[in-house]
N, C-alpha and C positions, 0 to 999 in steps of 0.2 A: 459572491460566488455561488450563492444558493440557487439562483435561477439560471445560471449558465450563460451569462452575458459577457463574453470575453472583452468586447470593446469597452464596456462599462468598467470592468475590473482593471483593464489597462489604464484607463483614464484616472481612476482612483489611485492606483499605484504610482502613476506619474506624479500626481499632486502630493500624495502622502504615502511614500513607500513603507513607512513604519507600520501601516495597517496590515501588511502581510504577516506581521507577528502578533496581531491583536487576538485576544481570546474573549469568547462570550461567557455567559454565566455558567456554562457546563465545561468551561476551559477548552472548548473546541476552537480551533483556528480556522481561517478561511481555507487553509489546505485540508483540514479535516472534512469540511463541508464539501469541497470540490471532489475529494477522493471518494466520499460517500455517494455522491451523485454520479461519479464516473465522468466528470468533465475534464477530459484529458488536456485540452488546450489551456484551460485555467490552471490546472495542476502544474503544467510546464511553466507558465508565467509566474506563478507563486513561488515555485522552487527556484526559479532564476533570481527572484528578488530576495528570498530568504531560505536557503537550503537547510538551515538548521531547524526549521519548523518540522522537518521530517521526524525529529526526535521528540517534539512536543506531545505530551500526554494529556488526554482529556480527563474529565472527572472519573471516568471508568478505567483509567490507566492505559488507554489505547492511543497509539500514535497514528498518523495518517496511513502508514503502510498496513497496520493492523486493520484499519477501516476498509481500505481497498480490498484486502484479502477476504475479509468477512463478506463484503458485498459482491464478490466475484468479479471485480473490475481488474482483470489480468493486465490489460494494456496500461492502466494507471499504475498498477503495482510495479510493472517493469520500469517505468519512468522514475518512480519514486526511489526504487533501488539504485538506478543509475545516479540519481542525485546524492544519495547518502546510503550506500549499501549497509553500513553498520547498523542503521535503524531497523533492518530486518531481523537483527539478532536480539533486539530488546524483548525481554520476556513479557508475555501476556499473563492473564490469570491461569492458574494451574501450572505455572512455571514453564510454559512452552513458548517457542518462537512462532512466527507466522508460518515457518516451514513445516512445523509439526502440528499446528492447530487444525482442527476439523470443523467443517460447517455442519449444519443440522443433518445432512445426509451422509456424514462420515468421510467426506472428501477433504484431502489436504489441498493446498494451493497447487501442488504439482498435479494432482488428479484433475483439478479444474482446468489447468493449462492443457492437459491432454484432451479433455472433453471439448475445449474451445479451440483445439488444434493450434495452440501456442507453444509449439515444441521448443522454441528458443529459450524458454524459461528453464529447461533442463540444463542449459549451458551457462546459466548465470553463476557467477562465483561471488557469493555474498561477503565473504570475509578473508579472501586471499588464500583460502584453503579449498580442498576438494569438499564437495557436499557430503554430508552424512548419508550413507546409503539407506539408512532406516527411514528417511523421510519418504521414500518411494512406497513404503508399506504402512504409512500412518493409518491408524484407526482400522486396521485389518484389510485394507484394500491395496491393490497393486496398480500403479500407473500403467505398467505394461499391459495388464489385463484390460484396462479401460480403453487402450488405444486400438485394440483389435475389434 
């Protein structure tokens, strides 16, 4: 999945579907790698084979949703959340979820969604409850202010 060749990934998974759950020396799965690169088609294929890999943590304690959020791959993140919404609630370092985590510029995933005009992220319901309104103001920024 590292090079983004969907046909190759499909053929490998057809022959050895268990490879969707394989881990490398850093405990990263193919789903971690595809999420990091933003390969949406490959992410969808891998999740269809093994949706539980959304929960797999690499050596740094990050799951594929964390990786997609950190790398600003909002479309990938949306699909991963559809696959296993509970994985978005797994804590990262400093005890925050991806909803509260900030990138190097102080943006949460919701800020990034606004900047990328991905407003449907605002309507995602990660755990069956309403979203915490504080996530709109993570790291001192307002998503509303970014949208104007």
